[in-house]
Each structure stands twice: as C-alpha cells, then as structure tokens.
Residue, then its C-alpha position, 0 to 999 in steps of 0.5 A: m352325096p359326093s363331096s364338092i370340097p376335096l380333102m387336102t393331100s399332103s406330101s408330109g402325111p395324112t390330112p389332120t383330123s381337125v382339117e377333115s372336120a372343118l371340111r365336113t362342116l363347110e361341106t354341110e353348111s354349103g349344102g344348106i346355102n345351095a338348098l336355100a338358093a334352089a328354094l329361092r328359084g322356086p316357091l320361096g321366091e314369091p314370099f321373098a319378093k313380097s318381104v322386100d316390097l313390104i320393107r321398102n314401102a314401110k314408113g318406119r323401120v325393120i324390127v329384127t328379133g330372135l332368141g338364142k342363136s337366132g337372136h345373134m343372127a337377128r342382131k347381125i341382120a339388123a346391123t347389115l340392113a341399117s348400114t345399107g340404107t334400111p333403118a333397122f334395129f334389133v329387139h331381143t324377143a324375151e326383153a320385148a315383154h319387159g318394156d322393149l315393145g315400146m320401141i316398136t311403132a305401127d309404121d314398122v315391120i317386124m322380122a322374126l327369126s325362129w328355126s322351129g317357130e315354136q319359141p314361147e317367148m315369141k308369143t308376146l311379139v306375135n300378140y303385139s303385132a296383131r293388136f296394132a296391125i304391125p306386119m310380121i315376116a317370119v323367117t323359120s323352117n316351119a311354116a305350119s308353126s305358131l309363128g308361121q301361122a301368125a305371120d303375114i309373110v313366111i320365108e320358109l327356109p329349107k330344112a337342112r342338116e346341122a354341121c354338128p355331128h349330132n345334128l343339134a348345135p345351130t350351125t347350118s341353120t344360122m348360116m342360112q338365116v344370116a344368108i337370107g338376111d344378107a339377101i334381103a338387105i342387098a335386094l333393098l340396097e339395089g332396089r333403091g340405088f343405094t350408092a357408095l357415097e351414101f354407104a360412106h355416111f354410115h361407115p366413117g370409121g375403120k378401113l371401110g371409112a378410110m376407103l370411103k373418104f375422098v381424094r381431097d382427104y389424102m392429097r398433098t397440096g400447096a408447097e407439098i406438090p412437086v411441080k415445075p413449069l414447061g421449059t424447066k431444065m431437067s436439073d431443076a426438075v430432079m432437084e424438085m423430085s428429090a426435095k418433095g420425095l414423091g418420085c415425080v414432078c408435075i409439069v404445068n403450063d402458064a394456066n397451071e394445067a397438068i401438061g406432063i409428068i416426070t417419074d423415076g421411070d422416065l429418068r431411067r428410060h431417058m438416061r443419057p449424058d446430057l439428061l440434066t441439061a435437057s428440057v422437061d418438055e423432052i422427057m415428060t410423059r404427056q397428058p398425065k392421068t388426073v383425078p378430081p378431089s371429089m373422087l372416092a378413095t376406092e375409085m382412086i385405088e382402082v385407077l392406080n391398080t389399073r394403070k400400074i402407077t403409084t402417083l396421081v395428079v389431082a385437078e379441078a377445073d383443069k387446074v392442078v390442086g394436089i397430088v396423091h401417092l400410093h404410100d399416103l394411102l398405105r399409111a392411112g390404111v386405104a390400100 
C-alpha cells in the first residue's frame, strides 16, 4: 500500500531513522482509524447506533472496564464521557472481583474493552451482568469471543496491524479503542444538545476552565473603566487613556450608553495640530462593538480575533458596565 504520509526531505541530509520510524507508526495507526471509519459506514454502524441509544436511555451510569492497555483506554473513555455530560466511571476488571462489583447497579450500562475478548478476568463482570440483567456493550476485535458472545451489543473493531514491528505491542488497537470511545461520547453530546455552558460546569480548572468563564470574570469595572462623556476635549480624553493604561477611552452619553470609542489607532489616524483641542465627538469611532457580561470568554476571544481589535466595551441593558482588554485575557491564560 502506498504511504499517505510522505517521508521528510532535508537539504542537510537523509531523514533520521527515528523520524522514519515515527512516520511508519503514524501511517499504521492512521490505517487503523481509516478502517474503523469504513466499518462505521458499513456493518459497524448499526451496533454503534444501538450502543449510543442504550447509553442515552439508561437511568444509571456507564461503567467502562478493561485490563492492561485496554484498561488505560477504558479509564480515558470514562473520563471523556463524564466530562461531556454522560455520567461514567472506570472499574478495573480484575478489581471487580474483589469488591468493586458493588459500584455497579442494575440501572447502569457496562462497556467492556478487550481486544481479544478472551481475558479470563472479564468472566466475573460477565457473570454479574447476566445475573442482574445489566446490559453490556463489548468493544472487541472478535465478536465470536467469550466476551462478544455474552454481550448484548458488540462493537467489533476491524482487525488492524499494530504499529509495533513485531505486531505485538498494543498501539493501533488502543488508538482504535479510544477513537470509538470518543465517537460514542461526542454522539451522546450532540444528541442531547450538550452546550458549552454545561461543559463549563465540569471544567472549572486549567485553561479550559479559564476559557469557559464569562466576560464578567475578566472585565474591569468602576473607576478602572476609561470613560468620558460626549463633548469632552481630546486633551482630557488622552489624559484618561494614559491614566487607565488600556489604550482607549469609551465615550458615553448622559444615559451611560456607549456612543463611541477612541483608541491609539484613532489618534494616529486623526493626528493634526489642533487634535488636543478638538472634541471627542469628531475623533471617536461611533457604535463601538459591545458584549454582554454573560458572554463566554471563548466567544469573546472570537469577537476580538474576527474584528482584529484588542478591547471590548461590556454593556448590560445598553449601559456600560465594564471593559475587557486582550492583555487581561493573556494574563489569565485564556488567549
């Protein structure tokens, strides 16, 4: 099969052996993902859809289980499901027989990962599933295996060569396992209309948490807002810009509504001998873009990038309540 990932070329010499190895690994693993996508368009589509429906309609949680490398993938799948609105957690297949079966209820759904489907440690979970009528989804490459025969639904992954040159170390197979887990999680997310606001509830920390906060969490308020009324002389406006250090000043009317904004760029465009004696009404950019304090930080960044600006006026019920600068977002780790 011709390679779809071209080898590197370098004017300084041949491609390093390690890079060639890496490219072969990616090529092999991408072949597994392509085979999985092809299977989903064919016979795998029906059991996949049934699995998603089963999980969506379950009263309980998704119990994701596995052993060895499949166990590591199962733990990741459980975390992805939980973070995208599907209650789930990981149960180690071997630990299940030593008390962890008590974590599983009759309202749950078990998703069992085993590439061969013949791990003897899985028997305990299989028997428990049958005894209490807990539906089980098997994710395996062998539908005829013991696990496949016992499961209510079998997601049979296409057999693919491991990236390991000996075809032994789980590489392509684990990539396919985690990919099908991601596919299930996103299908459930989209099916229930899971929103970014809901996502924010589960991700309060790190950069994701910062991006899922709101404009009100980052805006400057009160005396920190550079603001002047209509009719102000430019000399006073420039003093306000310098004092507040945001490179702009918001111009408001008597009702505290944003009528215009003056930025450093406006000063350069209107540079003239009488600039400081002119009125802000002549210099300001009218109808400045405003955002509500309830807007997500991610959406705010998109506005800044789209308009190629660094500052946004925050308004609520048409009244100016704050201002946000790109530098504040950078310091917070949002942008």
